[in-house]
C-alpha positions in Angstrom: -7.1 35.1 11.9 -8.7 34.0 15.2 -12.4 33.4 15.5 -14.2 33.5 18.8 -17.6 31.9 19.1 -19.5 33.3 22.1 -22.8 31.5 21.9 -21.3 28.2 20.7 -22.0 25.2 23.0 -19.0 23.2 24.2 -18.2 19.9 22.5 -18.6 16.8 24.7 -16.3 13.9 24.6 -19.1 11.6 23.5 -19.6 13.8 20.4 -15.8 13.8 19.7 -15.8 10.0 19.9 -18.8 9.7 17.6 -16.9 11.7 15.0 -13.8 9.6 15.1 -14.8 6.7 12.8 -11.4 5.6 11.6 -12.7 2.5 9.8 -14.8 4.9 7.6 -11.7 7.0 6.9 -9.6 4.0 6.0 -12.3 2.7 3.7 -12.4 6.0 1.8 -8.6 5.9 1.1 -7.6 4.6 -2.3 -6.3 1.0 -2.2 -2.6 0.5 -2.7 -1.6 -1.8 -5.5 0.7 -4.8 -4.9 3.3 -5.0 -7.6 4.3 -8.6 -8.3 6.5 -8.1 -11.4 10.3 -7.9 -11.5 10.3 -4.3 -12.7 9.0 -3.2 -9.3 12.3 -4.0 -7.7 14.2 -1.8 -10.1 17.6 -2.2 -11.7 19.4 -3.3 -8.6 16.9 -6.1 -7.9 16.9 -7.3 -11.5 20.7 -7.3 -11.7 20.9 -9.2 -8.4 18.6 -11.9 -9.8 20.6 -12.1 -13.0 23.9 -12.1 -11.0 22.6 -14.9 -8.8 21.5 -17.0 -11.7 24.8 -16.5 -13.6 26.9 -17.4 -10.5 24.8 -20.5 -10.1 25.6 -21.7 -13.6 29.2 -20.5 -13.5 30.0 -22.4 -10.3 28.0 -25.5 -11.3 
């Protein structure tokens, strides 16, 4: 559906710039959590850590 506004005034570039407040938009987004536990890295990361530790003790 196309809407045509006959009596609508044209938007100026100053008005467009005043509506582009990206800091406000970023502040309204939910904050991402930083995971700092080993389960974040999954099975591959956990097995790599275990493999590295076991190789260290095996070659020692």
